[in-house]
C-alpha positions in Angstrom: -8.6 65.2 265.6 -12.4 64.5 266.9 -10.2 63.3 270.2 -8.1 61.4 272.5 -9.7 57.8 271.9 -7.6 56.8 275.4 -7.7 60.3 277.4 -11.4 59.7 276.8 -12.2 56.7 277.6 -10.6 56.8 281.0 -11.9 59.9 281.8 -16.0 58.4 281.2 -14.5 55.1 283.7 -12.7 56.1 286.1 -13.6 60.4 286.3 -16.3 62.0 285.0 -19.3 60.8 283.5 -21.5 63.2 282.1 -19.6 66.4 281.6 -16.3 66.1 280.4 -13.0 67.7 280.4 -12.0 66.1 277.8 -12.9 68.0 274.2 -15.1 65.8 271.8 -15.8 67.6 268.7 -19.3 66.5 268.4 -19.7 68.0 264.8 -16.5 66.7 263.7 -17.8 63.1 264.8 -21.4 63.8 263.7 -20.1 64.3 260.2 -17.5 61.0 260.1 -20.5 58.9 260.9 -21.9 59.4 257.8 -18.9 57.5 256.4 -20.0 54.7 258.3 -23.3 54.4 257.2 -24.3 51.0 256.7 -24.9 48.9 253.5 -28.9 47.7 253.1 -29.2 45.1 256.3 -30.7 41.4 255.7 -34.3 42.2 256.9 -34.3 39.0 259.1 -32.2 39.1 262.2 -32.1 36.3 265.6 -32.9 36.8 269.8 -31.8 34.8 271.6 -32.7 33.9 275.8 -31.4 30.8 277.9 -34.3 29.1 279.1 -34.4 28.2 282.8 -36.1 24.3 282.1 -38.0 23.0 278.8 -40.7 25.3 278.6 -39.8 27.5 275.2 -40.7 31.3 275.9 -43.6 33.1 273.7 -43.2 34.6 271.5 -44.0 38.1 273.5 -41.8 37.3 275.8 -38.4 37.4 273.7 -38.3 41.3 272.8 -35.7 43.5 275.0 -36.3 44.1 278.6 -38.9 46.5 280.4 -37.7 50.2 280.7 -36.3 50.3 284.3 -35.6 46.6 284.2 -33.2 46.0 281.8 -29.4 45.5 282.7 -26.5 47.1 281.0 -25.1 46.0 278.0 -22.2 46.7 275.4 -24.4 49.8 273.8 -27.4 50.8 276.5 -26.9 51.7 280.1 -28.8 50.0 282.9 -32.6 51.1 282.6 -32.4 51.9 279.1 -33.2 49.0 277.1 -32.0 48.1 273.5 -32.6 45.6 271.5 -29.9 43.3 271.0 -30.2 41.0 267.8 -27.4 39.3 265.7 -27.1 37.8 261.7 -27.4 34.0 263.3 -29.2 31.7 265.5 -25.6 30.7 266.7 -24.1 33.9 267.5 -27.3 35.4 269.6 -26.9 32.3 271.5 -23.3 32.2 271.9 -23.8 35.9 273.1 -26.1 35.3 275.9 -23.2 33.2 277.7 -24.8 29.3 277.5 -23.3 26.2 279.4 -23.3 22.7 277.4 -26.7 21.1 277.6 -28.8 24.4 278.2 -31.8 25.4 275.9 -32.6 28.7 274.3 -35.0 30.1 272.6 -34.4 31.7 269.7 -37.2 34.2 267.7 -36.8 35.2 264.5 -37.1 39.3 264.0 -37.7 41.2 260.7 -36.2 44.7 260.9 -37.8 47.3 258.2 -35.8 47.3 255.0 -34.9 51.2 255.5 -32.7 50.7 258.8 -30.4 53.2 258.5 -27.6 52.4 261.4 -23.8 53.2 261.7 -21.7 50.2 261.0 -18.5 49.5 263.3 -17.1 46.2 261.9 -14.3 48.1 259.7 -13.9 51.0 260.0 -10.8 51.8 258.9 -12.1 49.9 255.4 -15.1 52.1 255.0 -13.8 55.6 255.3 -11.9 56.4 252.1 -9.7 59.2 251.7 -10.3 58.3 247.7 -13.4 60.4 248.4 -12.0 63.4 249.4 -10.7 66.1 247.1 -9.0 68.4 249.3 -5.7 67.8 250.6 -6.6 68.8 253.9 -9.8 67.1 254.1 -7.4 63.8 253.3 -4.9 64.8 256.2 -7.8 65.3 258.7 -9.7 61.8 257.6 -6.4 60.2 258.3 -5.9 61.5 261.5 -9.5 60.4 262.8 -9.9 57.6 261.7 -7.6 55.3 264.3 -10.7 57.6 266.4 -13.2 55.6 264.5 -11.5 52.0 264.3 -11.4 52.6 268.2 -15.1 52.7 268.5 -15.6 49.3 266.7 -12.6 48.1 268.9 -14.4 48.8 272.2 -18.0 47.2 271.3 -16.3 44.4 269.9 -13.5 43.5 272.4 -14.2 41.0 275.6 -15.2 42.8 278.9 -15.6 40.1 281.9 -18.6 40.8 283.9 -17.3 42.0 287.3 -16.1 44.9 285.3 -18.7 45.3 282.7 -20.8 48.1 284.6 -17.7 50.2 284.4 -15.7 49.0 280.8 -18.8 49.6 279.3 -19.3 52.9 279.9 -17.2 54.2 276.8 -19.3 52.0 274.3 -23.1 53.3 276.3 -21.5 57.0 275.8 -20.6 56.9 272.0 -23.9 55.2 270.9 -26.1 57.3 272.8 -24.2 60.0 270.8 -25.4 58.0 267.4 -28.7 57.3 268.6 -29.1 61.3 269.7 -27.8 61.9 265.7 -31.1 59.7 264.1 -29.2 56.4 263.7 -31.7 53.5 264.5 -28.6 51.4 265.9 -25.3 50.4 265.7 -23.7 47.0 263.7 -20.9 45.1 265.0 -19.2 42.1 265.3 -19.4 39.6 267.5 -16.9 39.0 270.1 -17.5 35.5 270.7 -18.6 34.2 267.4 -18.4 34.6 263.6 -21.1 36.6 263.2 -22.5 40.3 263.0 -24.9 41.8 266.4 -27.2 44.9 265.7 -28.2 46.8 268.7 -31.1 48.6 267.9 -32.2 52.4 270.0 -36.0 51.3 269.4 -36.9 48.0 270.8 -39.9 47.9 269.2 -38.3 48.7 265.0 -38.6 44.7 265.3 -41.2 42.6 264.2 -41.0 39.1 266.2 -42.0 36.6 263.5 -41.8 33.3 264.8 -39.1 31.2 267.7 -37.7 27.7 267.6 -36.1 25.8 270.7 -32.2 25.1 270.3 -30.0 22.8 272.5 -26.9 23.9 273.1 -24.3 20.6 272.2 -20.9 21.8 273.1 -19.4 25.5 274.2 -15.5 25.4 273.1 -13.2 27.2 275.2 -9.9 28.5 273.9 -6.7 29.0 275.8 -3.6 31.0 275.4 -0.4 31.1 278.0 0.3 34.4 279.8 3.2 35.7 281.6 2.7 35.2 285.6 
């Protein structure tokens, strides 16, 4: 097994940040990431920013925040900017948590056709034991698939703003590992929309094409009762 995910996650959040007690089998994880290389991606994606007034952001203002200024995100540690884009304008706007009546600038950006990213939307579906001939390899893969599934869940699960600085650490750690393996980014499902998100490690890898203004007509809230 690559590692015990729950133990690794808790250690990264509450005990050790850089030198870990929990063993992470780096070579095995790198091998497994090759199973998760995405299919060719669409070249057009979208990035949104909430506007403070009626003035639309200039195209040059629609990139990632400068290094040192970038706040922490699902994939990036504080101070290290990544470029977050979405598959649709609606998903891009939903990801910046707007309020009804606000306006958002949404840029259309283009990424290179050969962008190689890790697809963490559904590792269980992507990793097929039928690709392997050896029974021992199949057994190893079955043992590691739950760990891969946790990677996708970590990037998708809702995080409360008050705990984000700590709860984002495990996904930041894993995304930095993925970056060090030569991948351009990670693909993951949105937690607030039906669309897809893409975190690009190189903030200059996307070309900004145009920018449009959108009004947030309505923000919907779903609730469910929990035990007191």
